[in-house]
TORNU-191963 format. One record per residue (C-alpha): residue number from 1; x, y, z. Coordinates in Angstrom, 1 decimal. Layout:
N
@num=NUM	east=X	north=Y	up=Z
...
END
This chain:
394
@num=1	east=3.0	north=25.6	up=-3.9
@num=2	east=5.4	north=23.3	up=-2.0
@num=3	east=5.7	north=19.7	up=-3.0
@num=4	east=8.0	north=16.7	up=-2.5
@num=5	east=9.7	north=15.9	up=-5.8
@num=6	east=11.8	north=13.0	up=-7.1
@num=7	east=15.3	north=13.7	up=-8.5
@num=8	east=16.8	north=10.2	up=-8.5
@num=9	east=17.4	north=7.2	up=-6.2
@num=10	east=17.7	north=8.5	up=-2.7
@num=11	east=17.2	north=12.1	up=-3.8
@num=12	east=13.8	north=13.7	up=-2.9
@num=13	east=13.4	north=17.4	up=-2.3
@num=14	east=10.7	north=19.8	up=-1.1
@num=15	east=10.5	north=22.3	up=-4.0
@num=16	east=8.3	north=25.2	up=-5.1
@num=17	east=6.3	north=24.0	up=-8.1
@num=18	east=3.3	north=25.4	up=-10.1
@num=19	east=-0.1	north=25.1	up=-8.5
@num=20	east=-2.4	north=22.5	up=-10.1
@num=21	east=-5.3	north=23.6	up=-12.2
@num=22	east=-8.5	north=22.1	up=-13.5
@num=23	east=-7.6	north=20.2	up=-16.7
@num=24	east=-10.7	north=18.2	up=-17.4
@num=25	east=-14.3	north=19.0	up=-16.6
@num=26	east=-14.5	north=16.2	up=-14.0
@num=27	east=-11.4	north=17.3	up=-12.1
@num=28	east=-11.2	north=18.9	up=-8.7
@num=29	east=-8.3	north=20.7	up=-7.0
@num=30	east=-7.8	north=19.6	up=-3.4
@num=31	east=-6.1	north=21.4	up=-0.6
@num=32	east=-4.1	north=18.7	up=1.2
@num=33	east=-4.5	north=18.6	up=4.9
@num=34	east=-2.6	north=15.3	up=5.6
@num=35	east=-0.6	north=12.9	up=3.5
@num=36	east=1.5	north=9.9	up=4.4
@num=37	east=4.7	north=8.1	up=3.4
@num=38	east=3.8	north=4.6	up=2.2
@num=39	east=6.1	north=1.5	up=2.0
@num=40	east=5.4	north=1.6	up=-1.7
@num=41	east=6.9	north=5.1	up=-1.9
@num=42	east=10.2	north=3.6	up=-0.7
@num=43	east=10.4	north=1.5	up=-3.9
@num=44	east=10.4	north=4.8	up=-5.7
@num=45	east=12.9	north=6.3	up=-3.2
@num=46	east=15.2	north=3.4	up=-3.8
@num=47	east=15.0	north=3.8	up=-7.6
@num=48	east=13.4	north=0.4	up=-8.1
@num=49	east=10.5	north=1.6	up=-10.1
@num=50	east=11.2	north=2.6	up=-13.7
@num=51	east=9.7	north=5.6	up=-15.7
@num=52	east=10.2	north=8.1	up=-12.9
@num=53	east=11.2	north=11.6	up=-14.1
@num=54	east=13.1	north=14.4	up=-12.3
@num=55	east=10.6	north=16.7	up=-10.7
@num=56	east=7.7	north=14.1	up=-10.4
@num=57	east=5.6	north=14.8	up=-7.4
@num=58	east=5.3	north=11.8	up=-5.0
@num=59	east=2.6	north=10.6	up=-2.7
@num=60	east=-0.5	north=8.5	up=-3.1
@num=61	east=-2.0	north=8.6	up=0.5
@num=62	east=-3.7	north=11.9	up=1.0
@num=63	east=-6.8	north=13.7	up=2.0
@num=64	east=-8.0	north=17.3	up=2.3
@num=65	east=-10.6	north=19.9	up=1.4
@num=66	east=-12.1	north=20.5	up=-2.0
@num=67	east=-11.1	north=23.9	up=-3.2
@num=68	east=-12.3	north=24.0	up=-6.9
@num=69	east=-14.4	north=21.7	up=-9.0
@num=70	east=-14.8	north=21.2	up=-12.7
@num=71	east=-18.0	north=21.9	up=-14.6
@num=72	east=-19.1	north=18.3	up=-14.7
@num=73	east=-18.4	north=17.4	up=-11.0
@num=74	east=-21.5	north=16.6	up=-9.1
@num=75	east=-20.3	north=14.2	up=-6.3
@num=76	east=-18.5	north=16.9	up=-4.3
@num=77	east=-18.4	north=20.6	up=-3.9
@num=78	east=-16.0	north=23.2	up=-2.5
@num=79	east=-15.5	north=22.8	up=1.2
@num=80	east=-16.1	north=19.1	up=1.3
@num=81	east=-13.7	north=17.0	up=3.3
@num=82	east=-12.6	north=14.0	up=1.4
@num=83	east=-10.1	north=11.1	up=1.3
@num=84	east=-8.7	north=10.2	up=-2.1
@num=85	east=-8.3	north=6.6	up=-3.2
@num=86	east=-4.8	north=6.1	up=-4.6
@num=87	east=-6.4	north=4.2	up=-7.6
@num=88	east=-7.8	north=6.6	up=-10.3
@num=89	east=-10.9	north=4.9	up=-11.8
@num=90	east=-13.5	north=6.1	up=-14.3
@num=91	east=-16.4	north=4.2	up=-12.7
@num=92	east=-18.0	north=3.3	up=-16.1
@num=93	east=-15.6	north=0.9	up=-17.9
@num=94	east=-16.1	north=-2.9	up=-17.9
@num=95	east=-13.8	north=-3.4	up=-14.9
@num=96	east=-15.2	north=-0.5	up=-12.8
@num=97	east=-18.7	north=-1.9	up=-13.4
@num=98	east=-17.5	north=-5.1	up=-11.8
@num=99	east=-16.0	north=-3.2	up=-8.8
@num=100	east=-12.5	north=-4.0	up=-10.1
@num=101	east=-11.4	north=-0.4	up=-9.9
@num=102	east=-7.6	north=-1.1	up=-9.9
@num=103	east=-8.1	north=-2.7	up=-13.4
@num=104	east=-9.8	north=0.5	up=-14.8
@num=105	east=-9.0	north=0.4	up=-18.5
@num=106	east=-9.4	north=4.1	up=-19.3
@num=107	east=-7.3	north=6.2	up=-16.9
@num=108	east=-3.8	north=5.1	up=-17.4
@num=109	east=-2.0	north=6.6	up=-20.4
@num=110	east=1.2	north=4.8	up=-19.5
@num=111	east=2.0	north=1.2	up=-20.3
@num=112	east=1.6	north=-0.4	up=-16.8
@num=113	east=4.1	north=-2.9	up=-15.3
@num=114	east=3.0	north=-5.8	up=-17.5
@num=115	east=5.8	north=-7.4	up=-19.6
@num=116	east=3.7	north=-9.9	up=-21.5
@num=117	east=0.6	north=-7.7	up=-22.0
@num=118	east=0.0	north=-8.4	up=-25.7
@num=119	east=-2.8	north=-6.0	up=-26.6
@num=120	east=-4.3	north=-5.8	up=-23.1
@num=121	east=-4.5	north=-2.2	up=-21.9
@num=122	east=-2.8	north=-1.3	up=-18.6
@num=123	east=-4.7	north=-1.1	up=-15.3
@num=124	east=-5.7	north=2.1	up=-13.5
@num=125	east=-3.6	north=5.2	up=-13.2
@num=126	east=-2.2	north=5.8	up=-9.7
@num=127	east=-1.3	north=9.0	up=-8.0
@num=128	east=2.4	north=9.8	up=-7.7
@num=129	east=3.6	north=6.5	up=-8.9
@num=130	east=5.7	north=6.8	up=-12.1
@num=131	east=4.8	north=7.2	up=-15.7
@num=132	east=4.1	north=3.4	up=-15.9
@num=133	east=0.9	north=4.3	up=-14.0
@num=134	east=-0.1	north=7.5	up=-15.8
@num=135	east=2.4	north=10.0	up=-14.5
@num=136	east=-0.2	north=11.7	up=-12.4
@num=137	east=1.1	north=14.2	up=-9.8
@num=138	east=0.9	north=12.9	up=-6.2
@num=139	east=-0.4	north=14.3	up=-3.0
@num=140	east=2.7	north=15.0	up=-0.9
@num=141	east=2.0	north=18.7	up=-1.7
@num=142	east=0.0	north=21.7	up=-0.7
@num=143	east=-2.5	north=21.1	up=-3.4
@num=144	east=-3.2	north=18.3	up=-5.9
@num=145	east=-5.4	north=17.9	up=-9.0
@num=146	east=-7.8	north=14.9	up=-8.6
@num=147	east=-9.1	north=13.4	up=-11.9
@num=148	east=-12.4	north=11.5	up=-12.1
@num=149	east=-13.7	north=13.3	up=-9.1
@num=150	east=-17.2	north=11.9	up=-9.5
@num=151	east=-15.8	north=8.4	up=-8.7
@num=152	east=-12.8	north=8.8	up=-6.4
@num=153	east=-13.2	north=11.4	up=-3.6
@num=154	east=-14.9	north=9.9	up=-0.5
@num=155	east=-16.5	north=12.2	up=2.0
@num=156	east=-15.6	north=11.7	up=5.6
@num=157	east=-17.2	north=13.1	up=8.8
@num=158	east=-15.7	north=16.2	up=10.3
@num=159	east=-15.6	north=14.9	up=13.8
@num=160	east=-13.0	north=12.2	up=12.9
@num=161	east=-9.4	north=13.4	up=13.0
@num=162	east=-7.3	north=13.2	up=9.8
@num=163	east=-5.2	north=10.4	up=11.4
@num=164	east=-8.3	north=8.3	up=11.8
@num=165	east=-9.4	north=8.4	up=8.2
@num=166	east=-6.3	north=9.2	up=6.1
@num=167	east=-5.4	north=5.5	up=5.6
@num=168	east=-8.7	north=4.9	up=3.8
@num=169	east=-6.7	north=6.2	up=0.8
@num=170	east=-4.6	north=3.1	up=0.6
@num=171	east=-3.2	north=1.0	up=3.4
@num=172	east=-6.4	north=0.2	up=5.3
@num=173	east=-8.3	north=-1.1	up=2.3
@num=174	east=-5.2	north=-2.8	up=1.1
@num=175	east=-4.9	north=-4.7	up=4.3
@num=176	east=-8.6	north=-5.4	up=4.3
@num=177	east=-8.5	north=-6.8	up=0.8
@num=178	east=-5.4	north=-8.8	up=1.7
@num=179	east=-7.2	north=-10.5	up=4.5
@num=180	east=-10.4	north=-11.1	up=2.5
@num=181	east=-8.2	north=-12.5	up=-0.4
@num=182	east=-6.6	north=-14.9	up=2.1
@num=183	east=-10.1	north=-16.4	up=2.8
@num=184	east=-9.5	north=-16.6	up=6.5
@num=185	east=-12.1	north=-15.8	up=9.2
@num=186	east=-13.4	north=-17.0	up=12.5
@num=187	east=-11.1	north=-19.5	up=14.1
@num=188	east=-8.6	north=-19.6	up=11.2
@num=189	east=-4.8	north=-19.3	up=11.2
@num=190	east=-2.8	north=-16.7	up=9.3
@num=191	east=0.8	north=-15.8	up=8.7
@num=192	east=1.8	north=-12.3	up=7.7
@num=193	east=5.2	north=-11.6	up=6.2
@num=194	east=6.1	north=-8.0	up=6.8
@num=195	east=5.5	north=-5.8	up=9.8
@num=196	east=5.2	north=-2.6	up=7.9
@num=197	east=2.0	north=-0.5	up=7.9
@num=198	east=0.1	north=-2.9	up=5.6
@num=199	east=1.3	north=-5.9	up=7.6
@num=200	east=0.2	north=-4.3	up=10.9
@num=201	east=-3.2	north=-3.2	up=9.6
@num=202	east=-3.6	north=-6.7	up=8.1
@num=203	east=-3.3	north=-8.1	up=11.6
@num=204	east=-5.8	north=-5.6	up=12.9
@num=205	east=-8.3	north=-6.5	up=10.1
@num=206	east=-7.7	north=-10.3	up=10.7
@num=207	east=-8.5	north=-9.9	up=14.4
@num=208	east=-11.7	north=-8.0	up=13.6
@num=209	east=-12.7	north=-10.9	up=11.3
@num=210	east=-12.1	north=-13.5	up=14.0
@num=211	east=-8.8	north=-15.0	up=12.9
@num=212	east=-7.6	north=-16.9	up=15.9
@num=213	east=-3.8	north=-17.5	up=15.3
@num=214	east=-1.7	north=-14.9	up=13.6
@num=215	east=2.0	north=-15.2	up=13.0
@num=216	east=4.1	north=-12.2	up=11.8
@num=217	east=7.5	north=-12.4	up=10.3
@num=218	east=9.9	north=-9.5	up=10.0
@num=219	east=13.4	north=-8.4	up=10.9
@num=220	east=12.4	north=-5.3	up=12.8
@num=221	east=12.2	north=-6.2	up=16.5
@num=222	east=10.3	north=-3.1	up=17.7
@num=223	east=7.6	north=-3.5	up=15.1
@num=224	east=7.2	north=-7.1	up=15.9
@num=225	east=6.9	north=-6.3	up=19.6
@num=226	east=4.3	north=-3.6	up=18.8
@num=227	east=2.3	north=-6.2	up=16.8
@num=228	east=2.5	north=-8.7	up=19.6
@num=229	east=1.1	north=-6.2	up=22.1
@num=230	east=-1.5	north=-4.5	up=19.9
@num=231	east=-2.8	north=-7.5	up=17.9
@num=232	east=-1.6	north=-10.6	up=19.8
@num=233	east=0.5	north=-11.9	up=16.9
@num=234	east=3.1	north=-14.6	up=17.4
@num=235	east=6.3	north=-12.7	up=16.3
@num=236	east=9.1	north=-14.4	up=14.3
@num=237	east=12.3	north=-12.4	up=13.8
@num=238	east=13.9	north=-13.8	up=10.6
@num=239	east=17.3	north=-12.3	up=11.7
@num=240	east=17.3	north=-15.0	up=14.4
@num=241	east=15.4	north=-17.7	up=12.5
@num=242	east=16.7	north=-19.1	up=9.3
@num=243	east=13.4	north=-20.7	up=8.3
@num=244	east=10.3	north=-18.9	up=9.6
@num=245	east=8.0	north=-21.1	up=7.6
@num=246	east=9.2	north=-24.2	up=9.4
@num=247	east=8.7	north=-22.4	up=12.8
@num=248	east=5.2	north=-21.5	up=11.8
@num=249	east=4.3	north=-25.0	up=10.6
@num=250	east=5.5	north=-26.5	up=13.9
@num=251	east=3.0	north=-24.4	up=15.8
@num=252	east=-0.1	north=-25.1	up=13.6
@num=253	east=-2.7	north=-27.8	up=14.2
@num=254	east=-1.4	north=-31.2	up=12.9
@num=255	east=1.7	north=-29.4	up=11.6
@num=256	east=-0.3	north=-28.7	up=8.4
@num=257	east=0.6	north=-25.0	up=8.0
@num=258	east=-1.6	north=-22.0	up=8.3
@num=259	east=-4.9	north=-21.6	up=6.4
@num=260	east=-3.7	north=-18.4	up=4.6
@num=261	east=-0.6	north=-16.3	up=4.2
@num=262	east=-0.2	north=-12.6	up=3.4
@num=263	east=3.0	north=-11.5	up=1.7
@num=264	east=3.1	north=-7.8	up=2.6
@num=265	east=6.8	north=-7.5	up=1.8
@num=266	east=7.0	north=-7.7	up=-2.0
@num=267	east=9.9	north=-7.4	up=-4.4
@num=268	east=12.4	north=-5.8	up=-2.0
@num=269	east=12.5	north=-8.8	up=0.4
@num=270	east=16.0	north=-9.7	up=1.4
@num=271	east=16.9	north=-12.6	up=-0.8
@num=272	east=19.8	north=-14.9	up=-1.4
@num=273	east=23.2	north=-13.9	up=-2.8
@num=274	east=22.1	north=-15.3	up=-6.2
@num=275	east=19.1	north=-13.1	up=-6.2
@num=276	east=21.1	north=-10.0	up=-5.3
@num=277	east=23.5	north=-10.7	up=-8.3
@num=278	east=20.6	north=-11.4	up=-10.7
@num=279	east=18.9	north=-8.2	up=-9.7
@num=280	east=22.1	north=-6.2	up=-10.1
@num=281	east=22.4	north=-7.7	up=-13.6
@num=282	east=18.8	north=-6.9	up=-14.3
@num=283	east=18.1	north=-10.6	up=-14.9
@num=284	east=15.5	north=-10.5	up=-12.1
@num=285	east=13.1	north=-7.8	up=-11.1
@num=286	east=12.1	north=-9.1	up=-7.7
@num=287	east=13.4	north=-11.2	up=-4.8
@num=288	east=11.2	north=-14.3	up=-4.3
@num=289	east=12.3	north=-14.9	up=-0.8
@num=290	east=9.1	north=-13.8	up=1.0
@num=291	east=6.9	north=-15.5	up=-1.7
@num=292	east=8.7	north=-18.8	up=-1.3
@num=293	east=8.4	north=-18.6	up=2.4
@num=294	east=4.6	north=-17.9	up=2.1
@num=295	east=4.2	north=-20.9	up=-0.2
@num=296	east=6.0	north=-23.1	up=2.3
@num=297	east=4.1	north=-21.9	up=5.4
@num=298	east=0.6	north=-22.3	up=4.0
@num=299	east=-1.3	north=-25.6	up=4.3
@num=300	east=-2.4	north=-27.7	up=1.3
@num=301	east=-5.4	north=-26.1	up=-0.4
@num=302	east=-4.5	north=-22.8	up=1.3
@num=303	east=-4.4	north=-19.3	up=-0.1
@num=304	east=-1.4	north=-17.0	up=-0.6
@num=305	east=-2.5	north=-13.3	up=-0.7
@num=306	east=-0.1	north=-10.8	up=-2.1
@num=307	east=-0.6	north=-7.1	up=-1.4
@num=308	east=3.2	north=-6.5	up=-1.6
@num=309	east=4.4	north=-5.0	up=-4.9
@num=310	east=6.2	north=-7.2	up=-7.3
@num=311	east=7.9	north=-6.3	up=-10.6
@num=312	east=9.4	north=-8.3	up=-13.5
@num=313	east=10.9	north=-11.8	up=-13.2
@num=314	east=11.3	north=-13.8	up=-10.0
@num=315	east=14.1	north=-16.4	up=-9.6
@num=316	east=13.2	north=-19.7	up=-8.1
@num=317	east=9.4	north=-19.5	up=-8.2
@num=318	east=8.5	north=-23.0	up=-7.0
@num=319	east=5.5	north=-23.6	up=-9.3
@num=320	east=5.7	north=-27.4	up=-8.8
@num=321	east=5.3	north=-27.0	up=-5.1
@num=322	east=2.3	north=-24.7	up=-5.6
@num=323	east=0.7	north=-27.2	up=-7.9
@num=324	east=1.4	north=-30.1	up=-5.5
@num=325	east=-0.1	north=-28.3	up=-2.6
@num=326	east=-3.1	north=-27.0	up=-4.6
@num=327	east=-2.5	north=-23.4	up=-3.7
@num=328	east=-4.5	north=-20.4	up=-4.7
@num=329	east=-2.8	north=-17.1	up=-5.3
@num=330	east=-4.7	north=-13.8	up=-5.1
@num=331	east=-2.9	north=-10.5	up=-5.6
@num=332	east=-2.8	north=-7.1	up=-7.2
@num=333	east=-3.5	north=-3.4	up=-6.6
@num=334	east=-6.4	north=-2.6	up=-4.2
@num=335	east=-9.9	north=-1.9	up=-5.4
@num=336	east=-10.1	north=0.9	up=-2.9
@num=337	east=-13.5	north=2.4	up=-3.8
@num=338	east=-15.2	north=-1.0	up=-3.1
@num=339	east=-14.3	north=-1.1	up=0.6
@num=340	east=-14.5	north=2.5	up=1.8
@num=341	east=-18.1	north=2.7	up=3.1
@num=342	east=-17.7	north=-0.5	up=5.2
@num=343	east=-14.3	north=0.5	up=6.5
@num=344	east=-15.5	north=3.9	up=7.6
@num=345	east=-18.3	north=2.2	up=9.6
@num=346	east=-15.7	north=0.1	up=11.4
@num=347	east=-13.7	north=3.3	up=12.2
@num=348	east=-16.7	north=5.2	up=13.4
@num=349	east=-17.7	north=2.3	up=15.6
@num=350	east=-14.2	north=2.0	up=17.1
@num=351	east=-13.7	north=-1.5	up=15.7
@num=352	east=-10.7	north=-0.3	up=13.7
@num=353	east=-8.3	north=2.4	up=14.7
@num=354	east=-5.7	north=2.8	up=11.9
@num=355	east=-4.2	north=5.9	up=13.6
@num=356	east=-2.7	north=3.6	up=16.2
@num=357	east=0.2	north=2.7	up=13.9
@num=358	east=1.3	north=6.4	up=13.5
@num=359	east=4.5	north=7.3	up=15.3
@num=360	east=5.5	north=10.6	up=13.6
@num=361	east=3.7	north=13.7	up=12.4
@num=362	east=5.9	north=16.1	up=10.5
@num=363	east=5.5	north=19.2	up=8.5
@num=364	east=5.6	north=18.7	up=4.7
@num=365	east=8.8	north=20.7	up=4.8
@num=366	east=10.4	north=17.9	up=6.8
@num=367	east=9.5	north=15.2	up=4.2
@num=368	east=13.1	north=14.4	up=3.4
@num=369	east=13.7	north=13.6	up=7.0
@num=370	east=10.5	north=11.6	up=7.1
@num=371	east=11.6	north=9.4	up=4.2
@num=372	east=15.0	north=8.8	up=5.8
@num=373	east=13.4	north=8.0	up=9.1
@num=374	east=10.9	north=5.6	up=7.6
@num=375	east=13.4	north=3.9	up=5.3
@num=376	east=16.1	north=3.4	up=8.0
@num=377	east=13.6	north=2.6	up=10.8
@num=378	east=14.9	north=5.4	up=12.9
@num=379	east=13.3	north=6.5	up=16.2
@num=380	east=11.2	north=3.3	up=16.2
@num=381	east=9.3	north=4.6	up=13.2
@num=382	east=6.2	north=2.8	up=12.1
@num=383	east=4.3	north=5.3	up=10.0
@num=384	east=4.9	north=9.0	up=9.1
@num=385	east=2.2	north=11.6	up=8.4
@num=386	east=3.1	north=14.8	up=6.7
@num=387	east=1.1	north=18.0	up=7.2
@num=388	east=1.2	north=20.7	up=4.6
@num=389	east=1.4	north=24.2	up=6.0
@num=390	east=2.5	north=23.1	up=9.5
@num=391	east=5.6	north=24.6	up=11.0
@num=392	east=8.7	north=22.3	up=11.1
@num=393	east=9.5	north=20.8	up=14.4
@num=394	east=12.3	north=22.4	up=16.5
END
């Protein structure tokens, strides 16, 4: 089969690799009909996530048709059309029983990204996301093996196009959880740092939940303009504004700051010169710029919600400010399986249309071009979907 494989920072290739097979009795083999390039994939592409090996298959946003099932699979059968959560969960451990699927303590044979873990086991395995998270082959491929198939695969109606439901695999539930974690609703104010796919869908979810005032901070003008037109956000371009948090505060009631903030940027936020040097020397794992801005923009007693990926140490984390303001932080990988039924209802009713952010549909064979386009923000790219088996564009 054909699959997108990792060969080092900035070096991904579409290669011919062995077809996946059933390895455990609760596995399925899925024929992929659509897969997407996620902002988190760019962390791998940039070489920022350790424990990647040459030849690893990338991709954690995918869906398709069940081709083969293991002897213990009862939830799906061949021919079913399903979306696959990027989190691989067993469904029966302590955390899964509490709907904390991303904390599943049985599926990850890696060590996770925890530095001070003591004897705590790592969280759930993830598709296509390094050997820290289980080394499970991803879905930017013709076929993929899906473990724990009685828990993960989510059946979707045939009348809905792939573009409508594909993002149930990751970025839509990630955005939904980010807004719920921010504890904002009818009449509230919210700031979103990052106008990538998760940031954009966070704005869509916030509008659905009745958030009245939404600020969005990014350096990509065309994405900010899209968010203004599509979701009514107040755009702030940090390339022309040295202190977006101050700009946000000045536009909130009583100049108190927003009720909640979503940091949808994560550890590759453009930071200070000091942070650049510390990262190069491996004395820091993440830039804290977006996080510090989030802490500054939120009101006292507010919530900072962090769906953006962070790793390692952060320079200049202003813990004293957080204490003084009485802030709450909520963060982590998404408990995807918890939200899928509700989000599918919103899609079917037309209240959410995640496909609206898609700008490019490419054949899987064009995946290298897709990564370059998404990474470098070429052709006003917002989101790329890859289609296995499709003919490359002219």
